[in-house]
N, C-alpha and C positions, 0 to 999 in steps of 0.2 A: 358295871362301871358306874362310878358316881358322876352324876350329870347335874349341871345348873341350867335351868331353862328360864330365859328372860322373856316375860310376858309384857310386851311393849304396846299395850292397847292405848296408852296415853303418852306414847313417845318415850324418849330416853335422854337424860342429861347427866353430867358428871355428879351433881349433888344428889340426884335421884338414885344413881348407882351406889354412892356411898351410904345413903340412908337405907336402901334395901339390904345391903351387906350387913350393916349394923343390926338391922331388924331380924336377920337370920341367925344372929348370935356372934358375929365377929366383934371383938372387943374394941371399944373406942380407944382405950389406952394403948392397944397394940398399934393402931393407926397413928396416934399422937407420937408414940415413941419412934416409929420409923420416920415420920415427917421431921422430927426434931433434928435428925442428922443432916438435913438439907441446909440448916443454918439460917432459914428464913426468919425474920424478926417482924414483930408488930401485928401479929394475928393470934386468934384463939379459935380452935375448932370445937364447936358445940353441937350437941344433938338434943332433940326434944320430941316428945310424942305429940302428934297433931291429928286432926281429922280432915279428910278430904271427902266431902259428901257424908255418907253414913259410915265410912270405913276409916280405920286408924292406920297410921304409918309413922315412920321416923323421918323427921326433917333435919337435915344437916346444914349448919350455918358456919361460914367463915367470917368471924367478927374481926374487923380491922381496927387497929388503933391509929392515933394520929402520927405515929412513928413509922407506919407501914409504907414501904416503897412499892407503889403500884404502877411504876413506869413500864413502858413497853419493853419487851425482851426479844432478842433474836433467837433462832433455833440453836446457834452455837453457844450462846450464853446459858441457855437452859440445859443443853447437853453437858456443858462444863460444870454447872451446878450439881447435876446428878452424879457425874463421874467422880467428883471430889467428896461425895457423901459416903457414909458408912453403911448404906443400904446394901442388902444382898445383891449380888451380880445380876441375878434373874430379874429382880425388881427394877434395877437400873436399865437393863436392856429393854424390857417391855415398855417402860415409861418413855424411853428415847424413841422407840418404834412408833408409839402413839403420837408423840409430838412431831415425828418425821412425817407421818400421814397428814397431820394438820398443816404442817409447813408446805408440803407439796400441793395440798388443796388450795391454800391461800395463794401460793405462787402461781398456780394455774389460773385462778380467777382474776388476779391482778396483773397477769401477763409479765411476770418478773421471775427472778431466780430465788431459790429458797434462802440463800444467805442474805438477801435484801429484804426478806419479809420480817416485819415487826409484829409480834403477837401481842395485840393490845389486850383484849379481854382474856385471851388464852394465856398470855404471858403474865397476867396479873396473879397475885398471890393466891386468890381463891381458886383459880383454874388449875394452877400447879398442884394445890392441895387436893382438888378433886381427882386429877389424873393419877398422881403418885399414890394418894391414899386409896384410890380404887384398885390400883395394881397390888398394893400391899394386902388389901382386903380379899381380893380374888385368890391370892396365894394362900392366905389363911383359910379360905373356904376349901381349898385343896380338892378340886374336882378334876376328873379326867377328860371331860368334854363339856363344851359350852354350846348351847343351841339357843335360838331366839325366834320369836314370832316376827312377822312383817312389822315394819315400823310405821306408827301413826305420826305423820310429819306436822299436822296442823296446817293452817293457812292464814292468809292475810299479810300483815307486814310486821316487822320488828325494828326497833330503833337501837342502834349500836354505835360503836366508835366510827364506823364508816358512813353513818347516816341512816336513813330509813331504807330497809331492804325488804324484798319480798320473801315470804316463807314458802318453802325452805330457803334459807339464806344461800347465796351462791356457793360458799365453801361447803356448807352442809350438803348441797346437791351434788357437788363433786365427790364427797366422801360416801354418798349413797349409791354410787355407780355399782351395779351388780347386786344390790340388796333390794329385796322386795319391800315396797313401801306404798303408803296410801294416805289420803286425808279423809277424816270422818266429818269434815266441815267445821271443826272447832276453830275459831278465829284467834289462835294463839300459836306461838312457836313451841311446839311440843318436843321436837327432836332438835337438839342443838349440835353444833359442830363437834364439841367435845364428846357428847354422847354417841354420835355417829362414828367418830374415830375409835372410841373404846370398844363398842360392840362389834364394829367391823374388824377389829384386830382379834377379838376373842372368839367370836362365833364361827363354828365350822359349817353351820347351815341355818337358814331361816325357814321355819316350817311350823306345822302344828306341834303341840306338845307330844313327845314320843311316849311309847309304852314304858312306864316307869313306876316303881314303888316310891311314893312320896314320903320323904323324911321330915322336911320342914319347909317353911316359906317365909319370905320377908317382904315388906312393903316400904318403898322409898318415896317420900312425898315431894312433888314439884312445888315451885314457888307460887304458881297461880292457883287461886281458889275458883274453880269453874262450876257454874250452876249445873246441876244434874249430871255431873261427870266426875267420877273419882280420879283426880289427877295423881295417880300412883303408878310407879313401876313395881312389878312383882317379880321376885326371883323365887323359883321353885327348885328345890334340891331333892334329889332322890337317886335310887338305884335303877339304872336302865336294864331292861331285860335283854338277854342275848350275849352276856359276857363281853361287852364292848364291841359288838359288831355294828358297823354303819357304812354308809356309802362313801366312796371316794372316786375321783375322776382322774384318769390318766390322759394327759394332753401331750400329743407328740407331733413332730414334724421332722422331715429330712432336709438337710442343707448341704449343698456341695459347692457354693460359690460365694462364701463370706470370709472376710478377713478373720483368721483364727484368734487374733488379739481381742476381738469383740466378745468372745464367749464368757470371759470372766465378768465383764460388766453386765451382760445379760443375766447371768446366774444371780448376781447381787440384786438386780431389779426384780427377778422372779421371786426370790425369797422375801423381799420387801413387800411384794404384793400378796403374800400369804401362802406361797408354795410350801408344802410339807417336805418335799425332796425334789432335787433337780439332778439329773445325771445324763452324761453324754456317752454314746456308743458309736464306735467306728463301724460303718456299713459300706457295702458296695452297691451302687445304684445302676440304672440302665447304662449300657455302653461301657460297663466296668469302671464307672467314675467313683473314686473314693468320696465318701461323704460322712457327715456326722448326724446321728439321730438324737434329737433333743427330746428328752422325756421329763415331764413334770407331773408330780403327784400333788393333787390339790382337792380341797373340799368343794362340793358342788357350788356353794355360794361364792367361791373365789375364782370359778372357772373363767368368767368373762374378763376379769382383771388380768389373769395370766394370759389369756388369748390375745388381749390387746397388746401386751408387751411383745409377744412373739411376732405379731403381725406388723408392729411398728419398729421394733428394734433389730429384727433379723431380716434376711433377704428372702424369706419364705413367701410363697404365693398362697399357702393354705395350711391348715392344721386339722388334726383329727382328734376325736374324743372316744374314750371307752369308759363307761361307768362300771365300777367294780364294788363288790362287797369286801370288807376286810374285818379281821378280828384282831384286836390289840390288847395288850396287858393293861391292867389298871396301873396308872403312873402316879408316883408321889415324889416330890422334891424335898430333900432334907439337907440340913447343914450339920455336919459332924465335926466334933473337936478332934484335931490331929496334932502331932508334934509340930506341924507347920502353922497351926491356927485353925480357924473354921474353914471348911471346904464344902462346896455343894456336891451332892450326889443325887442320882436319879435311881429310883427303885421301881421295878416292874413286878406286879403280883398277879396271880391267877387264883380266883376263888379264895382269896385271903392268904395264899402261900407265896412267899417271895421267890421269884424265879431268877431275876437278874438284879445286880447292883452295879451301877456304872458311875464312877467319879466323873465330874465335869472336866472335859479335856482342857478348856481354856484356863480354868483354875490351876490345874496341874502344870500346865505349860509355864504360867507366870511364876509359880513356886520354883520350878526347875531352873528357870533363868536367874531368878533372884538368889537362890541358894547355890547355884552352879553344881547341881547334881543331876544324874540321869532322870529323865521323866518317868521311866519305868519304875525307879525306886519310889518316886513320889506317888505314882498311881497305886502301886502295891500297898504302900503304907496307908493311904487314904481308904483303900478297899478293906483292909483289915479293921481299921477304926469303924467303918460303916457297918461291917458284919457284926462286930462286937456290940455296937449300939442296937442293932436290930434284934440281937439275941438277948437284950436286956441288960447288957453291961454298962459301965459308966464311960 
């Protein structure tokens, strides 16, 4: 399996992620082209080679013109901006999920609702560019698994829109729940809310670098020049040993006294927290009481977040965990040209051989509704186009 390992010895931020991705070989023009579909005006995305200490890296800058609109934005306005763009559906969905994480964190620390949160720094053009550009870059990197080291948060204070805040900032601290982190004593904000939200969304686990055959690496430079400390985020890309085997946690609980209408909401919450799958099973408990077994598959790093939802959103008095090994196919997301236009497909491979090709259901559903044709017809047509492309056809 192709793996990206984020070495966060100097924390993580949106611009550092973008810089490290470009340093691994992702093309700046690809990022610019994707961002152009958002319709944001008054900025220019630039990259340059810099040194942090004795080591070189790539620094990304969002240069604003006098015409740039840097006013605060709500989550709804950012969501609308993304949905009306021509970005691939997967980029739109991932970007929205990261902004949703940020919105929930801000709402929690300000004791308000997400629709009343105004993203000041995060809603500004440079932060939208960092997040959406980072998602585009990660999809270009096309890895099957993302892992990360524990995060160096830094310490001291930081001045922002809300005034002078302690480091980690309150929203950052909320986003770091369940993620291993520490401070090495450096008096700067090393991990930002944007960086915490992005790596929290991508990383399946926070650990030491796994056994892997290294293929390439990239260094993204932070804004601060820190004496005797290379302020760089490192992304290491390689092939992990073991054909995609890694740990997964099964979280379960049995419920026999909850309003069934709640299950839909709970499932949405679990997926938002990073669950890989959620499923319900009818069971019989003691005294022959009918009940529902809630099962959640999740990476070890997201176990605490999922547990919190089950304990607060359901009527359960306890939950149980089982750590498992699993083997998965190498996964690749492609866009194929079909008679209906470009459609996303997912490809699963083993040892370089394609095992499964699966058109994205939501794409097929939208086409079927728009064209007023059976979804099976759409699915089969997309599948044939994908298989033709994979065999080297046009």
